[in-house]
N, C-alpha and C positions, 0 to 999 in steps of 0.2 A: 241523604242519602237515598238517588233514587230515581226512576224517571218516574213522578210525580204526576198521574192523570189526571186526580181529581181531589182536592181539597176536603173532607169529610166535617169536619171540623174543628176548631178552632182557638185558642182560648192563651187570656194572659193568666200563669198562676206569678205565687209570689221565686223570689229568685232563690232564697233559703228554706232551703225544707225542714219543719218541722221536729222532725225525728234525725236524730245521726245527722248535721252537716257537714259534721269536720272528721266523720271517720275514718280510717280504714285501714282493714288488718286483714291478716291470712289465716285460718284457724284449719288443725288436723282432729276434724274428731270422730261422728260417722262417715265421716268423707273430707274432699275438702269444701273448704268455705275459701270466697277472696266476699270483702264484706267491703265499700266503695259508697261510702254516703250510707242513703239511706235503699238503695240494693247490693241484693246477697245473690252471688251467683252460684252454685252447685256443684259439685267434678267426682266422679271415683277415682279413682287411680289411675285407672287407662286414663281418664281423658286429661284429669292435670297434668300429668306428662308430655299428652300435645300439645295441651294450654300450652305450659310454660316453654315449652322447645317454639312453637308458635313465637308469640311474644318475646325472646331473646335474639333473636331469627331478625323479627320484624324491627326490634331499640335501632339494632345495629344495621341492618339494610337502611335503615330512614339517618343516625349518624356517617354510617360515608357517603351518604348523599349530601352528607351540607346541611341536616335536619333543615327540610326544605317547608314554607309553610304552607296551608291547603291552598288549593291552586280555587280560585273564585273568578269568577264572568260575573258579569251581567248579561241577564237579558234582558235582548231588542232594548239597549240604552237606560234601562230604571234602573238605579241606583239600588232598590230596595232587596228588590228578583234576582235570588242566584239562580243559574244556568245548571239545574240538574242533572243537565244531559251529560255534563263531562268527566271522559272514565274514569275510575280511584286510580291513584298511585299503588299498586297491592304490593302491601309492606313485605306479607306474608300469604301464599294459601295454599290449600289444603283440606282434607278432607278426614270428615271422624263418622262416627257411628250416626246413621240419621234416627236411628230409638236413643234419647235420650240414657245411659247407665243407671242415672237417679233419677228416680218419681216423675218419671216419663206419662204417666196420665196423669198426672195429678193437676186439679186445677180445685182452687181451696180460699174461702175468707175467709179469715182466723181472727173475732175481737182476745188479744192479748192481756194476760193479767198488767192491771195495773205495775209498774215499780218507779224506783227514784228517779228514775234514768230519761223514761216514758213515761208519760201520762194518755191513755187511748188513744194507742197503738192498734192498727191494726193490718195484721201480715194479708197480703194478695201475694196467692203461689201458682204460678202456671209454671210448669214442668221442671226444668232445676234453676229456675227466675225465681226471687222472694222481694218483694218490696214491701219497707217498711214505711207504713203511711198514717199523719195522725188518722183523725177521723173526719176533719175537716178536709184537711187533704185526699182522702179515698173519698169523699162528696164528689168532693169540685176533681176528679177526675173519674170520679160514676159518673154525673155526671155528663160532661163531654165525653167521654163513648157511647151514651145513650142518645145523646145527636148523633154521634158518624154512626152509632146502632143505623136510628130512625132513616136515614138518610145512604145509608146503601139497602135497604128496606123498600125507597119508593123507585128506585130504581128501574 
């Protein structure tokens, strides 16, 4: 989604994550956590309430529209190139506090202690977003980000 100026890097990765490939949970602990596969989003109580209301409104609007499929048009007649300039069908649009209520200044990478359900796990923390990656996936991710950073720096 978005209007792409330039593709900075792209590679193909395995379709199924090494860590939590089929996991989905919503937890209430020190804050609210949504775990969806190997991604975790962290919410304060206020953010959680806004998020839930938005998801509820969006779901009902999508159903009332007949559950339309995504709008996809080919660009320049090329069946493999999608036109990214098609305006989105906003199912919900609102405002949140621009500063994350939870962990707004955190950028960290942690090597986790091996657990029976996850060996060689790396946590990537960026503000209220968490990614659980295997060491292999993390290195693949970092290598691709390094290529993109190099491309940006040479502009």
